[in-house]
Backbone as a printed PyTorch tensor [residue, N CA C, xyz], in Angstrom:
tensor([[[  0.8380,  -1.1780,   0.0000],
         [  0.0000,   0.0000,   0.0000],
         [  0.8850,   1.2450,   0.0000]],

        [[  0.4320,   2.2950,  -0.6840],
         [  1.2090,   3.5350,  -0.7310],
         [  1.2750,   4.2210,   0.6400]],

        [[  2.3750,   4.9030,   0.8700],
         [  2.5690,   5.6630,   2.1030],
         [  2.2400,   7.1250,   1.8340]],

        [[  1.4390,   7.7200,   2.7090],
         [  1.0660,   9.1240,   2.5950],
         [  1.5110,   9.8640,   3.8540]],

        [[  1.9090,  11.1170,   3.6660],
         [  2.2950,  11.9850,   4.7730],
         [  1.2650,  13.1000,   4.8840]],

        [[  0.7940,  13.3470,   6.1060],
         [ -0.2130,  14.3640,   6.3780],
         [  0.4170,  15.4480,   7.2420]],

        [[  0.4400,  16.6920,   6.7410],
         [  0.9580,  17.8220,   7.5090],
         [ -0.0870,  18.9320,   7.5290]],

        [[  0.0430,  19.8050,   8.5370],
         [ -0.9210,  20.8890,   8.6940],
         [ -0.1650,  22.2020,   8.8940]],

        [[  0.1620,  22.8760,   7.8060],
         [  0.8210,  24.1790,   7.9470],
         [ -0.1950,  25.2800,   8.2630]],

        [[  0.2030,  26.1570,   9.1920],
         [ -0.6260,  27.3190,   9.5350],
         [  0.3000,  28.5300,   9.5870]],

        [[  0.0700,  29.4810,   8.7190],
         [  0.8560,  30.7200,   8.7340],
         [  2.3630,  30.4590,   8.8120]],

        [[  2.8940,  29.7030,   7.9030],
         [  4.3320,  29.3970,   7.8220],
         [  4.8520,  28.5720,   8.9960]],

        [[  3.9740,  27.9730,   9.7650],
         [  4.3550,  27.0840,  10.8580],
         [  3.6660,  25.7410,  10.6510]],

        [[  4.2320,  24.7170,  11.2660],
         [  3.5990,  23.4020,  11.2530],
         [  3.4910,  22.9560,  12.7150]],

        [[  2.3930,  23.3550,  13.3920],
         [  2.2730,  23.1010,  14.8300],
         [  2.0450,  21.6430,  15.2140]],

        [[  1.6700,  20.8120,  14.2600],
         [  1.4330,  19.3980,  14.5390],
         [  2.4880,  18.5680,  13.8170]],

        [[  2.9500,  17.5120,  14.4650],
         [  3.9010,  16.6060,  13.8190],
         [  3.2430,  15.9350,  12.6250]],

        [[  4.0200,  15.6690,  11.5770],
         [  3.4450,  14.9540,  10.4300],
         [  2.9480,  13.5710,  10.8460]],

        [[  1.9050,  13.1280,  10.1910],
         [  1.3830,  11.7810,  10.4120],
         [  1.6040,  10.9880,   9.1250]],

        [[  2.0290,   9.7570,   9.2680],
         [  2.2760,   8.8870,   8.1220],
         [  1.3010,   7.7200,   8.1830]],

        [[  0.6870,   7.4360,   7.0430],
         [ -0.2680,   6.3300,   6.9640],
         [ -0.0620,   5.5690,   5.6580]],

        [[ -0.1290,   4.2560,   5.7500],
         [ -0.1620,   3.4050,   4.5530],
         [ -1.6280,   3.1720,   4.2280]],

        [[ -2.0380,   3.6430,   3.0650],
         [ -3.4460,   3.5680,   2.6720],
         [ -3.5580,   3.0180,   1.2630]],

        [[ -4.7290,   2.5210,   0.9100],
         [ -4.8960,   1.8450,  -0.3730],
         [ -4.8020,   2.7680,  -1.5830]],

        [[ -5.2860,   4.0410,  -1.4410],
         [ -5.2730,   4.9460,  -2.5910],
         [ -5.5470,   6.3750,  -2.1480]],

        [[ -5.6080,   7.2900,  -3.1090],
         [ -5.8380,   8.7060,  -2.8170],
         [ -7.2210,   8.9520,  -2.2090]],

        [[ -8.2050,   8.1350,  -2.5630],
         [ -9.5340,   8.2840,  -1.9580],
         [ -9.4820,   8.0090,  -0.4610]],

        [[ -8.7360,   6.9990,  -0.0750],
         [ -8.5680,   6.6850,   1.3420],
         [ -7.7810,   7.7930,   2.0350]],

        [[ -6.8240,   8.3970,   1.3360],
         [ -6.0560,   9.5130,   1.8920],
         [ -6.9710,  10.7210,   2.1220]],

        [[ -7.9090,  10.9510,   1.2110],
         [ -8.8890,  12.0260,   1.3770],
         [ -9.7140,  11.7950,   2.6410]],

        [[-10.2180,  10.5860,   2.8080],
         [-11.0160,  10.2540,   3.9890],
         [-10.2030,  10.4370,   5.2660]],

        [[ -8.9390,  10.0430,   5.2340],
         [ -8.0610,  10.1770,   6.4000],
         [ -7.7820,  11.6460,   6.6950]],

        [[ -7.5830,  12.4640,   5.6640],
         [ -7.3550,  13.8960,   5.8580],
         [ -8.5630,  14.5420,   6.5250]],

        [[ -9.7450,  14.1740,   6.0760],
         [-10.9780,  14.7070,   6.6720],
         [-11.0960,  14.2880,   8.1320]],

        [[-10.8610,  13.0160,   8.4140],
         [-10.9500,  12.5250,   9.7880],
         [ -9.9290,  13.2210,  10.6780]],

        [[ -8.7030,  13.3660,  10.1780],
         [ -7.6370,  14.0200,  10.9290],
         [ -8.0110,  15.4650,  11.2380]],

        [[ -8.5120,  16.1860,  10.2530],
         [ -8.9150,  17.5730,  10.4630],
         [-10.0370,  17.6660,  11.4970]],

        [[-11.0220,  16.8020,  11.4140],
         [-12.1240,  16.8200,  12.3740],
         [-11.6360,  16.5100,  13.7800]],

        [[-10.7520,  15.5240,  13.9120],
         [-10.2360,  15.1490,  15.2270],
         [ -9.4060,  16.2720,  15.8490]],

        [[ -8.5430,  16.8900,  15.0450],
         [ -7.6940,  17.9690,  15.5670],
         [ -8.5510,  19.1680,  15.9500]],

        [[ -9.5260,  19.5040,  15.1270],
         [-10.4150,  20.6240,  15.4500],
         [-11.1710,  20.3470,  16.7510]],

        [[-11.7110,  19.1490,  16.9020],
         [-12.4680,  18.8020,  18.1060],
         [-11.5890,  18.8410,  19.3510]],

        [[-10.3340,  18.4450,  19.2120],
         [ -9.4280,  18.4030,  20.3590],
         [ -8.8960,  19.7800,  20.7450]],

        [[ -8.7230,  20.6730,  19.7560],
         [ -8.0750,  21.9400,  20.0780],
         [ -8.9840,  23.1510,  19.9580]],

        [[ -9.7930,  23.2030,  18.9160],
         [-10.6240,  24.3800,  18.6880],
         [ -9.8210,  25.6350,  18.3820]],

        [[ -8.5650,  25.4750,  18.0290],
         [ -7.6770,  26.5940,  17.7010],
         [ -8.2370,  27.3320,  16.4860]],

        [[ -8.5990,  28.5890,  16.6380],
         [ -9.2240,  29.3640,  15.5550],
         [ -8.3080,  29.5080,  14.3400]],

        [[ -6.9880,  29.3850,  14.5230],
         [ -6.0710,  29.4550,  13.3870],
         [ -6.3250,  28.3310,  12.3950]],

        [[ -6.9100,  27.2510,  12.8590],
         [ -7.1860,  26.1210,  11.9790],
         [ -8.1810,  26.4810,  10.8770]],

        [[ -8.9410,  27.5430,  11.0630],
         [ -9.8750,  27.9770,  10.0240],
         [ -9.1260,  28.4000,   8.7540]],

        [[ -7.8290,  28.7130,   8.8830],
         [ -7.0050,  29.0950,   7.7340],
         [ -6.1240,  27.9410,   7.2650]],

        [[ -6.2200,  26.8100,   7.9210],
         [ -5.3010,  25.6970,   7.6630],
         [ -5.8680,  24.6870,   6.6720]],

        [[ -4.9590,  23.9070,   6.1240],
         [ -5.3120,  22.7720,   5.2740],
         [ -4.4840,  21.5740,   5.7160]],

        [[ -5.0010,  20.4050,   5.4730],
         [ -4.2250,  19.1850,   5.6440],
         [ -3.5810,  18.9170,   4.2850]],

        [[ -2.2600,  18.9610,   4.2480],
         [ -1.5310,  18.7040,   3.0090],
         [ -1.1270,  17.2410,   3.0090]],

        [[ -1.5090,  16.5320,   1.9680],
         [ -1.1940,  15.1120,   1.8470],
         [ -0.1910,  14.9450,   0.7100]],

        [[  0.9470,  14.3330,   1.0380],
         [  1.9630,  14.0590,   0.0230],
         [  2.2000,  12.5530,  -0.0670]],

        [[  2.6990,  12.1350,  -1.2220],
         [  3.0110,  10.7200,  -1.4040],
         [  4.4620,  10.4580,  -0.9990]],

        [[  4.9210,   9.2440,  -1.2090],
         [  6.2790,   8.8430,  -0.8070],
         [  7.3570,   9.6350,  -1.5430]],

        [[  7.0240,  10.1950,  -2.7070],
         [  7.9800,  11.0020,  -3.4680],
         [  7.9430,  12.4750,  -3.0760]],

        [[  7.0720,  12.8300,  -2.1320],
         [  6.9470,  14.2130,  -1.7060],
         [  6.0330,  15.0550,  -2.5710]],

        [[  5.3420,  14.4320,  -3.5160],
         [  4.4090,  15.1420,  -4.3840],
         [  3.0790,  15.3470,  -3.6560]],

        [[  2.5140,  16.5380,  -3.7870],
         [  1.2200,  16.8160,  -3.1580],
         [  0.1290,  16.0210,  -3.8750]],

        [[ -0.5950,  15.2520,  -3.0850],
         [ -1.7080,  14.4560,  -3.5940],
         [ -3.0050,  15.2570,  -3.4690]],

        [[ -3.1620,  15.9400,  -2.3310],
         [ -4.3410,  16.7600,  -2.1150],
         [ -4.1060,  17.7200,  -0.9740]],

        [[ -4.9260,  18.7510,  -0.9440],
         [ -4.9550,  19.6950,   0.1590],
         [ -6.4010,  19.7710,   0.6380]],

        [[ -6.6110,  19.4180,   1.8970],
         [ -7.9650,  19.3610,   2.4480],
         [ -8.1540,  20.5230,   3.4320]],

        [[ -9.0280,  21.5030,   3.1180],
         [ -9.2330,  22.6580,   4.0030],
         [ -9.9550,  22.2710,   5.2920]],

        [[ -9.4720,  22.7950,   6.4010],
         [-10.1330,  22.5500,   7.6790],
         [-11.5710,  23.0440,   7.6490]],

        [[-11.8250,  24.1400,   6.9530],
         [-13.2010,  24.6620,   6.9150],
         [-14.1640,  23.6450,   6.3460]],

        [[-13.7090,  22.8210,   5.4160],
         [-14.5670,  21.7710,   4.8540],
         [-14.8610,  20.7030,   5.9070]],

        [[-13.8800,  20.3570,   6.7070],
         [-14.0730,  19.3380,   7.7350],
         [-14.9670,  19.8400,   8.8550]],

        [[-14.8190,  21.1160,   9.1800],
         [-15.5700,  21.6880,  10.2920],
         [-17.0480,  21.8380,   9.9450]],

        [[-17.3360,  22.1490,   8.7010],
         [-18.7270,  22.3680,   8.2950],
         [-19.3930,  21.1130,   7.7490]],

        [[-18.6220,  20.0290,   7.5730],
         [-19.1920,  18.7790,   7.0410],
         [-20.1060,  18.1400,   8.0770]],

        [[-21.1710,  17.4920,   7.6170],
         [-22.0720,  16.8100,   8.5500],
         [-21.4220,  15.6010,   9.1960]]])
């Protein structure tokens, strides 16, 4: 399974350590990015997260997707 790296940059900082997950494909990485954003928002409520995205890269360091926290926060 491919390895994906999840980072959360906020205003030129990365306050959370990167998370690495082996997942079946980019669709699974999308689901994981959404879950990660929802969990971090629920745990911290840091208003800076409203400007943040979960950046997902593959093993080569290429960006696979960027998931906005605002999408996770407003999702049902």
